[in-house]
Structures are given as structure tokens and as C-alpha cells.
C-alpha positions in Angstrom: -16.6 -17.6 -32.9 -20.0 -16.4 -31.7 -21.0 -12.8 -32.2 -20.8 -12.1 -28.5 -18.9 -13.8 -25.6 -19.1 -13.8 -21.8 -15.6 -14.4 -20.3 -15.1 -15.8 -16.7 -11.7 -15.3 -15.1 -11.3 -18.2 -12.6 -8.7 -20.1 -10.6 -8.5 -23.8 -9.7 -10.4 -24.3 -6.3 -7.4 -25.9 -4.7 -6.4 -25.2 -1.0 -3.9 -22.4 -0.5 -4.6 -20.8 -4.0 -8.0 -19.3 -3.6 -9.7 -17.1 -1.0 -6.3 -17.1 1.1 -7.8 -14.2 3.4 -10.7 -16.5 4.4 -8.4 -19.1 5.4 -8.0 -17.9 8.9 -11.8 -18.3 9.6 -12.7 -21.2 7.2 -9.3 -23.1 6.9 -7.4 -23.6 3.7 -9.6 -26.4 2.7 -12.9 -24.6 3.6 -11.9 -21.5 1.7 -11.1 -23.8 -1.3 -14.7 -25.4 -0.9 -16.3 -22.1 -0.7 -14.7 -21.0 -4.1 -15.7 -24.2 -5.7 -19.3 -23.2 -4.8 -18.5 -19.7 -6.3 -17.7 -21.5 -9.6 -20.7 -23.8 -9.7 -23.0 -20.6 -8.9 -21.0 -18.7 -11.8 -21.7 -21.5 -14.2 -25.3 -21.3 -13.3 -25.3 -17.5 -13.8 -23.7 -18.0 -17.2 -26.3 -20.5 -18.2 -29.0 -18.3 -17.5 -27.5 -15.6 -19.5 -27.2 -18.2 -22.4 -30.9 -19.1 -22.1 -32.0 -15.3 -22.3 -29.4 -14.5 -24.9 -28.3 -17.6 -27.1 -26.0 -15.6 -29.1 -23.6 -15.3 -26.3 -20.8 -17.9 -26.3 -18.9 -18.9 -22.9 -15.3 -18.8 -22.2 -13.5 -19.5 -19.2 -9.9 -18.3 -18.9 -8.0 -19.9 -15.9 -5.2 -18.5 -13.8 -2.6 -21.3 -13.8 1.0 -21.5 -12.5 3.8 -21.9 -14.7 4.2 -25.2 -16.3 0.7 -26.0 -15.6 -1.8 -26.8 -18.4 -5.6 -26.9 -18.5 -5.5 -30.5 -19.6 -4.2 -31.4 -16.0 -7.4 -30.3 -14.3 -11.1 -31.4 -14.2 -12.3 -28.0 -15.4 -15.8 -29.3 -16.4 -16.3 -30.5 -13.2 -15.2 -27.3 -11.4 -17.1 -25.1 -14.1 -19.9 -27.1 -15.7 -21.4 -25.9 -18.9 -20.7 -25.2 -22.7 -17.4 -23.2 -21.8 -14.4 -22.9 -24.1 -11.7 -23.3 -21.4 -8.2 -21.8 -21.9 -5.2 -20.3 -20.0 -5.0 -16.7 -19.2 -1.8 -15.0 -20.9 -0.2 -11.8 -19.9 2.3 -10.5 -17.3 -0.3 -8.7 -15.1 -4.1 -8.3 -14.5 -4.4 -5.7 -17.1 -2.7 -7.4 -19.9 -4.5 -10.7 -19.1 -7.8 -8.9 -19.5 -6.9 -7.2 -22.6 -5.6 -10.5 -24.0 -8.8 -12.4 -23.2 -11.1 -9.4 -24.5 -9.0 -9.2 -27.6 -9.3 -12.9 -28.5 -13.1 -12.9 -28.4 -13.4 -9.3 -30.0 -11.2 -10.4 -33.0 -14.2 -12.3 -34.1 -17.2 -11.0 -32.4 -19.0 -7.6 -31.9 -19.3 -7.7 -28.0 -17.4 -9.3 -25.1 -18.1 -9.1 -21.5 -15.4 -10.4 -18.8 -16.4 -11.0 -15.2 -14.5 -12.6 -12.2 -15.8 -15.3 -10.0 -16.0 -13.7 -6.6 -19.4 -12.4 -7.0 -21.6 -15.5 -6.6 -24.8 -13.8 -6.0 -24.5 -11.5 -9.1 -27.8 -11.5 -11.1 -27.6 -12.9 -14.7 -29.8 -9.7 -15.5 -26.8 -7.5 -14.9 -24.8 -9.5 -17.5 -27.8 -9.1 -19.9 -27.8 -5.4 -19.3 -24.1 -5.1 -19.9 -24.5 -6.6 -23.3 -27.6 -4.5 -24.1 -25.4 -1.4 -23.2 -22.7 -2.5 -25.6 -25.3 -3.0 -28.6 -25.0 0.6 -29.5 -23.9 0.7 -33.1 -20.5 2.0 -34.1 -19.9 4.2 -31.0 -16.9 2.5 -29.0 -18.2 1.8 -25.6 -17.0 0.3 -22.4 -19.3 -1.4 -19.9 -18.1 -1.2 -16.1 -19.4 -2.9 -13.0 -17.8 -1.1 -10.2 -16.9 -3.0 -7.1 -17.4 -1.7 -3.6 -13.6 -1.9 -3.0 -12.9 0.7 -5.9 -12.3 -1.9 -8.5 -14.7 -3.3 -11.0 -16.2 -6.6 -11.2 -17.1 -6.3 -14.9 -15.8 -4.9 -18.0 -17.1 -5.2 -21.6 -16.3 -3.8 -24.8 -17.9 -3.5 -28.3 -14.5 -2.3 -29.8 -11.1 -3.5 -28.7 -9.5 -0.7 -26.9 -6.3 -2.3 -25.0 -5.0 1.2 -23.9 -7.8 1.3 -21.3 -5.7 -1.3 -19.3 -2.4 0.7 -19.1 -1.3 2.9 -16.5 -3.8 1.5 -14.0 -2.6 0.8 -10.4 -4.1 -2.8 -10.2 -5.2 -4.0 -6.6 -5.9 -0.5 -5.4 -9.1 1.5 -4.7 -8.1 3.7 -7.7 -8.7 1.0 -10.4 -12.4 2.0 -11.1 -11.8 5.8 -11.1 -8.5 5.7 -13.2 -10.4 3.5 -15.7 -13.0 5.9 -16.0 -10.5 8.8 -16.7 -8.7 6.7 -19.2 -12.0 6.1 -21.3 -12.5 9.7 -21.1 -9.0 10.5 -22.4 -9.3 8.0 -25.1 -12.9 9.3 -26.2 -14.5 6.0 -25.3 -18.1 6.1 -23.9 -18.9 4.3 -20.7 -21.9 2.6 -19.6 -22.3 1.9 -15.8 -23.8 -1.3 -14.2 -24.8 -1.5 -10.4 -22.1 -1.6 -7.8 -21.4 -5.1 -6.3 -19.4 -6.4 -3.6 -16.9 -9.2 -4.0 -15.9 -11.6 -1.1 -12.3 -11.5 -0.2 -12.3 -10.7 3.5 -14.4 -12.0 6.4 -16.7 -8.9 6.6 -17.3 -9.5 2.8 -18.5 -12.9 3.6 -21.0 -11.7 6.3 -22.3 -9.2 4.0 -22.8 -12.0 1.5 -24.6 -14.1 4.1 -26.9 -11.0 4.6 -27.7 -10.6 1.0 -28.5 -14.4 0.5 -30.9 -14.3 3.7 -33.0 -11.8 1.8 -33.0 -13.6 -1.6 -33.1 -17.3 -1.7 -33.2 -17.6 -5.5 -29.5 -16.7 -5.8 -26.2 -18.5 -5.4 -27.7 -21.8 -4.3 -24.3 -23.8 -4.1 -22.7 -20.8 -2.0 -25.8 -20.7 0.2 -25.8 -24.3 0.8 -22.2 -24.3 1.9 -22.6 -21.3 4.4 -25.8 -23.1 5.8 
């Protein structure tokens, strides 16, 4: 395993399984095609990180349904690049994130986990996350707060699974409760810029506005949106 890892959490870009709240405006197939663009943009962001920080290995952990196997899907087509592909494990989001980070930190010094709902997230944010975790022996958690009260990024330089316990997932309390948990555990925190994910129609409009101001980001998503 590499000394440090970037982990992506992703879903198969299949109609009815991704971006379901956008299906009303885009249709189920359209929402799936949009998310497929998110994946390709995430792959390019990861590649930019690797170019800038060759020590970072790339991992993608997929949300699959019961009985499904990664071998059934064209994962390298959906997410091109030098990724290690595997299934997520765990009963809830917190347990899945803890398991993913734990697998990488068992062999490496730093690991950063992000989702794939932020197609215009600059790779410089990921570089900053790794740099903030390169702080010697002090246990530190890097967090990227999301506009909805969650977080889009979590990174660790020591495995602290307790930080995922007692968190009300899928609520606006995720980020503040995680900060409280880190303080209670005596773990340092390093914050990154706030970013906005794309779940609802107004999130999509906000993304269009950001992309209209910066033509260098999220080229696949930008081409899809026209």
C-alpha cells in the first residue's frame, strides 16, 4: 500500500440509483448521465492530485446492492485511472467511511476520503488536505464542510474510528457533531474551504453558475449541462 491514499466513495451511474432528487427535472436516465460525468470529473481531479503528489495512491470504494460484485460492472470505464476498486463495507455511512479509512491507514500514514457529488472541487483542496495531515505524531482529522451541514472530505493521519460514532447521518448536524466529537477525543482538526454538493435542483443551478465563471473545472459535467 502507498504511504498515503485518496479514497473516492462512488455509486454505479445507473438510472434510478443516483441523483434521484434530480430525476424530476432531468429524468432518471438524464440524472444517471449527469452522475457519470461527475465520476469522470472526479477521475480527472484524482489524476491531477497524483501528478502533484505521486506518493498518493488512488482507491475507489463502490456502494453496491446486496449480491452485487464489482466484477459485474465496467468500473474502469466509469472511473478511468489507476484506481484500486473495491466494495464499501459497513452497516451505515459512518461504518463504511471508518472501514475504508481503516484499510488504508493500516499500511499508510495519511488517507483522505471524498464523495463524488462535487464535480468542480479543485484538486488543490485535496493537496491542502494531505499537507494539513502531514503534521508528525499529532492525531489530526481534516474536514471539508459542505454547505448542507455535512462534510465532503474527511482525512486522517491516525485511525480514530470513534469519530464516526453517535453522528446523526444525513442531517445538518453531521459537521458540527463531528467537530465536537474530535474535541472530546483530543484529536486536532484542520478545516478546508466549504463546498456545495449537487443533490437538488437549486444545487445544480449553483453549480452552473460556478462553472460559468471558471471554464477550467469539471469539463465533462460542463459539457453535459451545455
